[in-house]
N, C-alpha and C positions, 0 to 999 in steps of 0.2 A: 504494500500500500504506500501511497505517497500523496502529496498535495496535488490537486488538479490545477491550481493556478500558481503563478509566480507572485510571491508576497515579499514585502519588506517589513521588518519589525522595528518599531521605534518606541521609545518611552514617551508617554504623554500623560501629564498630571498624575504621576506615581503609578501608572498602569502601563503595561506593554500592549501595543496595538499593532496588528498585522493588517496591512493595506495591500490590496492587489495592485500590480503595476503593469504598465504597457497595455497591450490588448486585453489582458485579463482584468483590467480595471472595469471595463464595460461588461465583460462576461460575468464577473462576480458582483460588482456594484455595491460594495459595502466594505466593512472592516470588522475585525474580530478583536475584542478586548480579552486580555488574559493576564495572569500574574507571571512572575519570573519563571516559575516551574513550567507553566504552560508554554512560555516562550522557548524554553529548552526543548520540550517535546516537539513543538512546532518546527524548530530547526532540524531535529532528527528526521521529521517527516518530509523534509525537502528532498530526501533521498528515498529510494524504493527499499523499504524495510518491512519485515513482518512485525506483528504485535510483540512477539517474543523478543525480537532483536531490539525493538525500541525499549522494552522493559529492561533488558540487559544493559543497554547503554545508559539508561537513567540510573540503574543500580550502581554502575561504575562511577557515575558522577556524584552520587549521594550514598556512599557506603554506610553512613550513619542511619539511614532509613531501613526499615525492615522490608523483606521481600513483599509482604502483604501490602504495606503502604505504597510501595512503588507500583506494584501491579494494579492496585485500585486506582491510583492517581492516573497512571498512563491509560488504562482501559477506560476510565471515565471520561478523560479528555478526548481520546480517540472517538468514543461514541458520540460526544457532542459535535465533533467535527464531521462525523458521518451524517448526523442529523442536519447539519448545515450544508451538506453535499459539497464538501471541499476536499474529500479524499477519494482517490481511485483505489480499487483493490485488485 
């Protein structure tokens, strides 16, 4: 799975915001607000990865978190992105 559109992530008013760029700006027509952890997951999803690979990469970035915390966080965020129709599988 990976992002369907090209996004740029910027910090705006203490939040991270992903905005589609180029031709994808018209295709997506909006932006996505997220926290810092969401932005890290979003960056991972710029590449074609499986859910398991995304979880593994996040676990490596956050060794202090439990496996369950990382799995729940990544899975929940990915599901939100699927609902927004911004991920290809």
